[in-house]
FITORKOL-234411 format. One record per residue (C-alpha): residue in one letter; residue number from 1; x, y, z. Coordinates in nm, 4 decimals. Layout:
(a,NUM,(X,Y,Z))
...
END
This chain:
(m,1,(-0.0030,0.0032,-0.0053))
(r,2,(0.1282,0.3304,-0.1003))
(l,3,(-0.0026,0.6858,0.0399))
(v,4,(0.0133,1.0095,-0.0851))
(v,5,(-0.0819,1.3148,0.1005))
(d,6,(-0.1281,1.6428,-0.0691))
(l,7,(0.0533,1.8721,0.1835))
(n,8,(-0.0748,2.1760,0.0264))
(r,9,(-0.4252,2.0871,0.1185))
(c,10,(-0.3562,1.9322,0.4428))
(q,11,(-0.4620,2.1989,0.6969))
(g,12,(-0.2987,2.0054,1.0396))
(y,13,(-0.6299,1.9009,1.1679))
(a,14,(-0.4307,1.6057,1.2637))
(q,15,(-0.7262,1.3348,1.2542))
(c,16,(-0.5082,1.1109,1.0531))
(a,17,(-0.2151,1.1025,1.3252))
(f,18,(-0.5168,1.0220,1.5880))
(l,19,(-0.6556,0.7350,1.3963))
(a,20,(-0.3324,0.5870,1.2605))
(p,21,(-0.0482,0.6986,1.4814))
(d,22,(0.1774,0.4398,1.3512))
(v,23,(0.1811,0.5932,0.9876))
(f,24,(0.1243,0.9762,1.0644))
(a,25,(0.2520,1.2042,1.3133))
(m,26,(0.2548,1.5584,1.3438))
(h,27,(0.5676,1.7544,1.3768))
(g,28,(0.4722,2.0857,1.5667))
(e,29,(0.1621,2.2293,1.4968))
(e,30,(0.1144,2.1984,1.1274))
(a,31,(0.3718,1.9805,0.9830))
(l,32,(0.2693,1.6303,0.8776))
(l,33,(0.5019,1.3477,0.8770))
(y,34,(0.3975,1.0088,0.7156))
(n,35,(0.5358,0.6604,0.6086))
(p,36,(0.4391,0.6690,0.2355))
(h,37,(0.4792,0.2991,0.2179))
(a,38,(0.2428,0.1951,0.5183))
(d,39,(0.2700,-0.1653,0.6297))
(e,40,(-0.0621,-0.3715,0.4997))
(t,41,(-0.1067,-0.4496,0.8587))
(q,42,(-0.2135,-0.0983,0.9094))
(r,43,(-0.4767,-0.0869,0.6226))
(e,44,(-0.7752,-0.0248,0.8281))
(h,45,(-0.6571,0.2285,1.0123))
(v,46,(-0.5031,0.4128,0.7476))
(l,47,(-0.8419,0.4004,0.5395))
(r,48,(-1.0225,0.5147,0.8444))
(a,49,(-0.7623,0.8101,0.8837))
(a,50,(-0.8160,0.8807,0.4993))
(t,51,(-1.1950,0.8948,0.5434))
(a,52,(-1.1926,1.1063,0.8381))
(c,53,(-0.9461,1.3749,0.6889))
(p,54,(-1.1607,1.6882,0.6557))
(v,55,(-1.0029,1.8145,0.3678))
(q,56,(-0.9420,1.4864,0.1808))
(a,57,(-0.5846,1.5231,0.1344))
(i,58,(-0.4849,1.1492,0.1841))
(l,59,(-0.4778,0.9239,-0.1251))
(v,60,(-0.4472,0.5637,-0.0395))
(d,61,(-0.3224,0.3287,-0.3568))
(d,62,(-0.3107,-0.0310,-0.3503))
(l,63,(-0.0238,-0.0564,-0.5914))
(g,64,(-0.2843,-0.2514,-0.8267))
(d,65,(-0.5432,-0.1634,-1.0496))
(t,66,(-0.7754,0.0199,-0.7770))
(s,67,(-0.6875,0.2877,-0.5381))
(v,68,(-0.9371,0.4484,-0.2677))
(a,69,(-0.9353,0.8332,-0.2371))
(a,70,(-1.0342,0.9836,0.1044))
(g,71,(-1.3894,1.0807,0.1644))
(e,72,(-1.5252,0.8951,-0.1352))
(g,73,(-1.5663,0.5551,-0.0016))
(a,74,(-1.5503,0.4100,-0.3516))
(v,75,(-1.2747,0.2253,-0.5500))
(r,76,(-1.1762,0.3849,-0.8572))
(e,77,(-0.9386,0.2604,-1.1091))
(g,78,(-0.6600,0.4044,-1.2651))
(l,79,(-0.6025,0.7054,-1.0092))
(s,80,(-0.2585,0.7852,-0.9770))
(g,81,(-0.1033,1.0634,-0.7651))
(v,82,(-0.2783,1.3566,-0.5747))
(r,83,(-0.6325,1.4781,-0.6795))
END
């Protein structure tokens, strides 16, 4: 699983860091740090974090034919990069 966070869109609400602390962390009040290649065991936490992002800044890519964008709850084919 690969993660992409649009850091220009991210507003530092830290919902992701709260829901998936092994993958996301806040550095200071506004800077987000994250593991772009999160372990598969973190999938459920990462998907919850992506869905909870108020500005939909997190994209979760399955590295296959499908990916899930934050807040959409639907699988989209051929999506790559930041929306």
